[in-house]
BAFI-3210 file (N, C-alpha, C; in Angstrom, 3 decimals, decimal comma, padded with zeros to 6 digits):
// residues 63
n [1|2|3|4|5|6|7|8|9|10|11|12|13|14|15|16|17|18|19|20|21|22|23|24|25|26|27|28|29|30|31|32|33|34|35|36|37|38|39|40|41|42|43|44|45|46|47|48|49|50|51|52|53|54|55|56|57|58|59|60|61|62|63]
n.u [-001,554|000,547|000,487|002,902|004,547|003,488|003,624|006,369|007,576|006,513|004,395|001,797|-001,606|-004,128|-007,405|-009,373|-012,433|-015,702|-018,817|-019,833|-018,064|-016,441|-014,309|-014,044|-014,345|-012,148|-009,934|-010,208|-009,774|-007,126|-005,895|-006,392|-004,903|-002,340|-002,128|-002,218|000,220|001,807|002,046|001,438|-001,622|-003,575|-006,796|-008,562|-011,141|-011,601|-013,028|-012,470|-009,734|-009,815|-011,095|-009,181|-006,955|-008,005|-008,426|-005,798|-004,831|-006,138|-008,862|-011,422|-011,109|-013,167|-015,294]
n.v [-003,283|-001,149|001,575|002,875|002,184|003,637|006,321|006,745|006,273|008,357|008,141|008,308|007,345|005,489|004,410|002,153|000,976|-000,591|001,237|001,840|000,209|000,945|002,713|005,513|005,574|003,978|005,420|007,878|007,131|006,235|008,654|010,160|008,712|009,140|011,924|012,053|010,975|013,029|013,834|015,453|015,553|015,019|014,782|013,944|013,607|011,842|013,385|015,981|016,141|016,034|018,461|020,267|019,690|020,371|023,128|023,952|023,580|025,347|024,798|022,602|021,320|022,308|020,663]
n.w [001,373|003,133|005,358|005,981|003,807|001,662|002,552|003,247|000,795|-000,597|-002,471|-004,965|-004,627|-006,112|-006,169|-007,791|-008,085|-008,189|-007,652|-004,274|-002,826|-000,739|-001,179|-000,620|002,184|002,954|001,846|003,125|005,778|005,539|004,851|007,193|009,072|008,013|008,343|011,137|011,637|010,966|008,311|005,120|003,275|000,355|-000,823|-003,524|-005,867|-008,998|-010,910|-010,096|-010,682|-013,466|-014,019|-012,976|-014,636|-017,146|-016,811|-016,483|-018,992|-020,578|-020,873|-022,274|-025,570|-028,195|-030,500]
ca.u [-000,785|000,847|000,571|004,304|005,101|002,996|004,100|007,825|007,908|005,842|003,728|000,381|-002,438|-005,400|-008,249|-010,382|-013,359|-017,094|-019,542|-020,287|-017,131|-015,694|-013,119|-013,980|-014,108|-010,777|-008,960|-010,320|-009,086|-005,705|-005,482|-006,400|-003,730|-001,140|-002,115|-001,862|001,655|002,503|002,246|000,421|-002,492|-004,532|-007,832|-009,247|-011,803|-011,169|-013,670|-011,738|-008,479|-010,150|-011,343|-007,893|-006,145|-008,621|-008,153|-004,367|-004,574|-007,004|-010,214|-011,596|-011,194|-014,529|-015,299]
ca.v [-002,064|-000,672|003,037|003,276|002,017|004,723|007,605|006,829|006,350|009,536|007,656|008,586|006,150|005,587|003,242|001,979|-000,101|-000,226|002,044|001,191|-000,803|001,461|003,483|006,777|005,245|003,503|006,475|008,870|006,547|006,255|010,052|010,557|008,079|009,841|013,230|011,813|010,677|014,269|013,999|016,215|014,676|015,624|013,823|014,535|012,613|011,889|014,502|017,202|016,142|016,383|019,906|020,945|019,521|021,150|024,537|024,181|023,518|026,293|024,280|021,511|021,697|022,113|020,092]
ca.w [001,383|004,478|005,366|005,967|002,464|000,824|003,054|003,146|-000,622|-001,152|-003,669|-005,176|-004,526|-006,832|-005,958|-008,836|-007,729|-008,469|-006,669|-003,053|-002,321|000,397|-001,569|000,115|003,591|003,108|001,570|004,193|006,929|005,215|004,956|008,605|009,703|007,535|009,027|012,537|011,652|010,657|006,872|004,377|002,495|-000,574|-001,226|-004,667|-006,706|-010,396|-011,615|-009,747|-011,446|-014,850|-014,019|-012,786|-015,840|-018,221|-016,536|-016,693|-020,430|-021,277|-021,068|-023,215|-026,981|-028,746|-031,858]
c.u [-000,629|001,045|002,012|004,931|004,710|003,610|005,607|008,250|007,338|005,167|002,292|-000,379|-003,742|-006,157|-009,327|-011,212|-014,763|-017,702|-019,889|-019,350|-016,213|-014,443|-012,973|-013,696|-012,651|-009,764|-009,022|-009,589|-007,574|-005,147|-005,415|-005,189|-002,446|-001,016|-001,706|-000,376|002,478|002,758|001,132|-000,337|-003,367|-005,511|-008,647|-009,884|-011,415|-011,767|-012,966|-010,404|-008,732|-010,369|-010,039|-007,025|-006,688|-008,322|-006,684|-004,012|-005,533|-008,400|-010,252|-011,680|-012,612|-014,420|-016,557]
c.v [-001,621|000,833|003,503|003,171|003,177|006,044|007,746|006,968|007,572|009,198|008,146|007,273|006,413|004,285|003,219|000,752|000,341|000,629|001,209|000,164|-000,286|002,257|004,755|006,526|004,848|004,623|007,588|008,380|006,566|007,675|010,541|009,979|008,769|011,208|013,075|011,516|011,896|014,535|014,837|015,268|015,505|014,532|014,484|013,419|012,844|013,080|015,822|017,273|016,530|017,884|020,687|020,866|020,339|022,636|024,869|024,218|024,396|025,787|023,152|022,048|021,396|021,587|020,455]
c.w [002,829|004,410|005,259|004,595|001,563|001,255|002,870|001,690|-001,309|-002,483|-003,750|-005,104|-005,249|-006,602|-007,023|-008,496|-008,095|-007,352|-005,439|-002,468|-001,227|000,072|-000,739|001,586|003,805|002,901|002,605|005,436|006,728|005,352|006,390|009,326|009,281|008,211|010,480|012,685|011,236|009,189|006,257|003,460|001,568|-000,995|-002,320|-005,489|-008,169|-011,154|-011,322|-010,486|-012,896|-014,967|-013,883|-014,045|-016,998|-018,029|-016,817|-018,174|-021,222|-021,566|-022,085|-024,638|-027,480|-030,159|-032,562]
res [x|x|x|x|x|x|x|x|x|x|x|x|x|x|x|x|x|x|x|x|x|x|x|x|x|x|x|x|x|x|x|x|x|x|x|x|x|x|x|x|x|x|x|x|x|x|x|x|x|x|x|x|x|x|x|x|x|x|x|x|x|x|x]
***
């Protein structure tokens, strides 16, 4: 993947790998490079997306 391809296309990027494989290091570096190029960046882990989505839909349904 090339930084220019992601930024120019304004695409979302999701990295799915096992623990300890460098996902955070790589995505942080990618985000820093995008910021240095003048782009806006959002770095959010999956658990935060679940929380945001649940809040937007009134919380989790209880069974």
